[in-house]
Residue, then its C-alpha position, 0 to 999 in steps of 0.5 A: x253475071x248477077x251474083x248474091x253475096x252474104x257477108x258478116x260484118x264487124x263494127x255495127x252497133x246502131x241503126x246509123x251503122x246500118x245506113x252507112x253500110x248500105x250507103x257504102x255498098x251501094x256506092x260499089x259499081x255493079x251493086x243492084x241491091x243491098x240488105x243490111x241487118x243489125x240483129x244478125x250483123x250481116x249484109x246481103x248484096x246482089x251485084x254484077x261484079x265480084x266480092x273483092x270490091x265489096x270487102x274493100x268498100x266495107x273496110x273503108x267504111x269502117x265495117x270490115x267483112x269478117x274473114x275466116x281461115x281454113x288449114x286443110x290437107x289436100x289429097x291426090x296431088x302428085x305435081x305442080x299442076x295438080x296444086x295449080x288445079x286445086x287452087x283454081x278450084x277452091x279460088x272459084x268458090x264465090x266468097x274465097x279471097x285467097x287459096x294457097x295450096x302447097x304441094x310439098x306439105x300437101x296442105x291448103x290455106x283458104x281465106x274466105x268471107x264468113x257468111x258467104x262460104x261454108x266449109x262444105x262448099x270448099x269440100x265440094x269444090x275441091x272434090x270436083x277438081x279431083x283433089x278432095x280435102x281431108x278434114x283432120x277433125x271435125x271442128x266444133x260449131x262456134x257460137x260467135x254470139x256466145x263467145x262475144x257475150x263471154x268476152x264482154x262479160x269478162x270486160x264488164x267485170x274488169x271495168x266494174x272492179x276498177x270503177x267500183x272504188x271510184x264510184x264509192x269514193x266520189x258518190x259516197x260523199x254525196x250520198x253520205x256527207x261525213x264520208x266526203x269529209x273522211x276522205x278529205x281528212x285522210x288521203x286528201x281530195x287531191x290524192x283521191x282525184x289522182x287515184x280515180x284518174x289512174x283507175x279510170x285511165x285503166x278502164x278507158x284504155x282497157x275494156x273501154x278502148x273499143x269505143x275509141x278505136x271505132x268511134x273516133x275513126x267513124x267521126x273523122x270519116x264524118x260518119x259518126x255512130x253509137x261508139x262516136x257518141x260514147x267516145x265523145x261523151x266519156x272523153x269530155x268527162x274524163x278530159x274535163x276531170x284531168x284538167x280539173x285535177x292536174x291544171x286547175x288554173x285553166x278553169x274558172x273559179x267554182x268550176x273545178x270538179x271531177x267526173x271520173x265516175x261518170x266516164x267509167x260508169x258509163x263504160x261499165x253500163x254500156x258494156x253490160x248492156x252489150x253483154x246482155x244484148x249479145x246474149x239476147x241476139x244469140x237467142x234470136x238465132x236459136x231457130x237457125x241453130x236448132x235447125x242446123x243441129x238436126x244435121x247428123x255429122x256421119x252417115x252409115x253407107x253400105x258400099x261393096x256390101x260392107x257398112x262404114x260410118x263416113x262424114x255426111x259431106x262425103x255421101x253422094x247421090x245413089x249411095x245406099x245407107x243403113x238407118x238403124x233404130x233411134x238414128x237421124x236420117x242422114x240425107x234425103x233418100x228413098x226407102x230400099x228395104x225395111x219399114x219403120x215410123x219416122x218422126x218428122x215433127x221438127x220439119x213439119x210440126x206434126x207430132x205423129x211419126x210417119x210410116x215409111x216403107x219401100x218406095x217412100x221418101x225420107x228426109x235428112x235430119x228426121x228421127x227414125x223410130x224402132x224399125x230398121x231400113x235401108x235407103x238410097x240417097x237422092x239429095x245431099x248437101x245444099x240440095x236436101x230438104x233441111x238445107x233448103x229450109x235453113x236457107x229459107x229461114x235465113x233469107x226470111x230472117x234477113x228480110x227488109x220489111x217496108x216499115x224499115x225504110x222509114x227507120x233507116x231514113x230517120x236514123x241516118x241523120x239521127x247521130x249527127x242531129x244528136x251531136x248537134x243537140x249536145x253542142x247546142x245544150x252545152x252552148x245554152x248552159x254555158x251562156x245562160x246557166x247558173x254557176x257553175x255554168x261549165x259543170x252543168x254544161x258538161x253534165x247536160x251535154x254528155x247526158x244528151x250524147x249518151x242517152x240518144x244512142x240509137x241502138x234500140x231503133x236499129x234492133x226494133x225491126x230485125x230482132x222481131x223478124x228473126x225471132x218471129x220467122x224462127x218461131x214460125x219455122x218451129x210451127x211448120x211455117x216458112x216465110x220464103x219472102x220476109x216481106x210476107x210477114x207484113x203483107x199478111x197483116x193487110x190481108x182481108x180475104x183468104x182464097x183457097x183451092x179445094x182439092x188437096x188443100x181443103x180436101x185430101x186430094x184423092x177419092x175415098x169412101x164417103x157413104x156406105x148405106x147397107x140394106x137391112x139383110x146385110x151388114x157393113x163388113x160383109x158389103x165392104x168385103x164384096x165390094x173390095x173383092x169385085x173391085x180388086x181387079x180394077x185400076x179405076x180411082x173408085x176401086x182404089x177408094x174401096x180397097x183403102x176403106x177395106x184395108x182400114x177395116x181389116x175385112x177379109x176379102x173373098x176371092x172373085x173367080x171372074x171380073x169384067x168391066x162394063x164400059x160406061x156402067x161398072x163392073x161384073x164379077x163372080x164371088x162364091x158362085x153369085x153374080x156381083x154388080x158394082x156400078x152407077x144407077x143406069x147399070x142397076x136400071x138395066x138389070x131391073x134392080x129396085x133402087x132407094x131414094x138417094x136425093x139427099x146424097x145428089x143434093x150434097x154433090x155426090x154421085x151414088x153408086x150401088x152394089x147388087x148380089x144375084x139381082x138383089x141390092x146389097x149397098x148404096x155408096x159414094x166415093x168423094x174427095x174427103x175434107x181434111x180434118x182440120x179444114x173446118x176449124x181453120x176456116x172458122x179461125x180465120x173468120x174469127x180473125x175478121x177475114x173473109x174465106x173464099x174457095x176457088x175450084x175447078x169442080x162443078x157448082x153443086x159439089x163446090x157448094x156442098x163442100x162450102x156449106x159443110x165448111x162454112x165458107x163465105x164465097x164460092x167460085x166454082x168451075x174455073x180453069x187455072x187462068x180462071x183462078x187468076x181472074x178470080x183472085x183479081x176479082x177478089x182483090x177489088x175488095x182488098x188484099x188477098x191471100x191464096x192457098x193452094x198446092x198444085x201446078x195448076x195453082x202456081x199462077x194464082x199463088x203468084x197473082x195473089x198479094x201473098x201466096x201460101x203453098x201446102x208443103x206436101x204439094x208440088x215444087x212449082x207451087x212452093x217455088x211460086x209462094x211467099x209462105x210455105x206450110x211444111x205440113x198438109x194441114x190447114x192449121x198452118x194458115x192460122x199459125x202463119x197469120x198468128x206469127x204475122x200479126x204477133x211479129x208486126x205488133x211486136x215491131x210496133x211496140x219496139x219502134x214506139x218504145x225506141x222512138x218515144x224513149x229518145x224523144x222523151x229523154x233527150x230534152x230531160x238529158x239537156x236539162x229541160x226539167x232543171x228550171x221546174x224542179x232542179x232535176x238534171x239527169x246524170x250521165x250515169x243514169x243516161x248510160x243505164x237508160x240507154x243500155x236498158x232501152x236496147x235490152x228492153x227491145x231484145x227482150x220484147x222480141x224474144x217473147x215471140x218464141x212462145x207465140x201460138x195460134 
C-alpha cells in the first residue's frame, strides 16, 4: 500500500545536504518519490514500505528524523488485554515508532516522528480503540525555530565574548602598530598566543563544536556539507596556529604566525548568520502559524441540555454547539437556531462579515459577531475546512518547482568541487606564492572553503515558495499544487466559465421599465405578489428584488400558471398577467419596442394589470461586480482572456462585450470545454477558471486549473489553485503572487550563484598579483553569512505583495 510520510529532519544546513538526503531516501526499497525542503527542514516521501527504514536511512546519512515523545494518561483499561489493544491502536498510527502502554499506571509513552504525527492523530486512534487519552494539560505550541534562534543567539554571545579579546589583541596591532609593541613589551608575544590558544579552544570546543560534530562525520562518509567546509577551514587555521605557538621548529623560517582570531571570528560570524537565518526561517512559516492559530482550543457543547466547555478534539459530528458573541467557531457546522454575522476574512480574504441564519454553514476558526446561535457539528478534526486549508498551504510550501532541479544537480557536486579548489589554491600558493608562501596558502585556502558554502543556493527557492504561498493564503488564494506557482508565469491565455465564475450563477432581475402612469415600487410589488405562489427561477429573482427594495406586497387572492405563457393572478379585484410576449399578444395588449434588450441576449417579459401594460422586465444571470475589473487587469498583464460557456451565442457575446473579453466560445457541453481548451493551447499555455462539476474536465485539461472556492468539491479537487472567495479578484492575486514569487526566486538564484562565482576567485587570491589584495577568512565568513541573510530577507519581502 502506498503511503505518504512527512519527516522533520536535523542537520540540514545547505543545498548539498538536500541532495544527499534525497539520494539516501531514494535508496530505500519501495520509495517512489522524495521531496526535500531546506527552508522547512522536512522531507516528504511516497513509499510502499513502512516509516522505519526511512528513519534508519536518515540516521545513517547523518540527517536524523526528529523524534518526539508523549507521556499521557489512558482511560478505560481494566486488564492486560486492554493495554494490548490500546498499544495496538496507537502503534497503527503511521509515524509512531513505539507505543508502550502500562496498565498499572494507566499511562502510555509514545515515540513518534515529528511532522508525520499530530497529537490529535494519537487521540483519535486511542478513542477508536476504546481507550481515550487524557491530556492533563494543554501543552503550549512550541515554535522550534524561535527556540533554535534563541539557543544560537546564546552561543553567539558566548563565542563573541571569548573571541573579542583575541580579536583586539591580534588585530589591534595590525590596525595600530604601537598596540602590538605594547603587547610584546608587557605580557610578551608568546604569552599572548597562549592566551589566544586557551580562549579560542573554548570557542571551538563549546559554541563551535556543532560544526565538527556534524562536519567531520559527513566528510568521513564522503558526503561533505557546509559544516565540513567550516570544520576544515577553522581546523586548518587553528592547528597551524597551535604548531606556530607550541612547536615553531616544524615551520620554515618566516612562516611562523598565528590565525587564532580567524578561526574564532569565523565561528562567531557563522553562528550569527545562522541565528539571523533561524529567525528569518521562522518568519517564513508565519502564514501556517497564523492559520493554525485560528483553531480554538475549546468548544461550548450542549449535551443533555447542559452547556459545557470541552477540548475541540473531543467534539464529534452531530454535537450541538453554542456560539456566543465574539467567539471563534470551533468546528465546521450548520446553524440550528439564532442569527449573526460572522467574519470569514482570514479564510476568504473578504473583509465584509457574512450573515448566518438557520440552515447556513459556519466554518471553524471564523469569528462570530454580536449575535448568538447554535450549530450542529458536520466536520471535525482533519476534515474541517481550516485543516484542509492548512494542509494545502503546507503541501504548496513543500513543493519542488521545476527550477529547483537545476539547483539540486549543481549543489550535489558543489561542496566537493569547493574542497578541490581549496586544495588547488593551497598547492598553487605553496609552489609559486611569495614568502611566507605557507601563510598565504593557508589564508587563501581557508577563505575559499568558507566563502563558498552553498547555504544561499539551497535557501533561494524554498524560502520564496514558503513566503509566497503563505502570502497567497492570506489573500484567499490556495495553491493546491506548488508547481502552479511556476506554471502560471508561462500562461498566455486565461479561459473562464461564465455561469458562477464571471456571473453570480443565478437569475436576478436585470431590467425593470415602468410605464408612465405607474412607479417602480408599485410595479415590483404587483410582480412579487403575482409570483408569490410560483417556484419558477424567474419568480425567485423577483422575490429577491422585492425583498432588497423593501416593498410591501399586496395579497393575491388567486393564482394560475399558464403553461408556456406565464401566470395570472387576482390582486385587489384586478387581473394581473405576467409572462412572455405571446401571452400579451393573446390578450391583445400593446407592447413597446424591446429590440435593444433582445440585442443584449435578454428575453423580455411583461406585467399587465386589467389589460394595460404596467412594466417590461428581464431576468438574467448578473455579472459579478469585480468581473470587468478582473478581465481588464488580466489584459493589462499581457494575457488574452477567453470565455467558454454553454449559453447561446447572442447571450455570450452580450456578456463578453460588457466585460471586454477577447474571445468567446459559446454553446459548448462539458466535453466541448475540453476541446475548446485544447484549441486555445495551440497558441500557448492556458489557465482555466471554473466552479462547477461540469468544469472539472476543463480544469484538469488546462495547464493550470483555477477553481472558485464557493463552487463544487469536484471542481476544487481537480484544480491546481483554489480561490477561497467567489470573487474574480482572486485570479489577479494568483497571477500577482506567482510572478512576484518567481521573480524573487530568480533574484535569489542570481545572487547566490553570482556571489560564489565572483568571490571564489577573489578568495583564492586572484587579485593579489594585481593590487596585493588577499581576502581575510574573517571577511569570507561574514560575506558567506550575509549571503544567506540576504536571500532570506529578499524572500520575506513577498509578505507584502499585493495585486
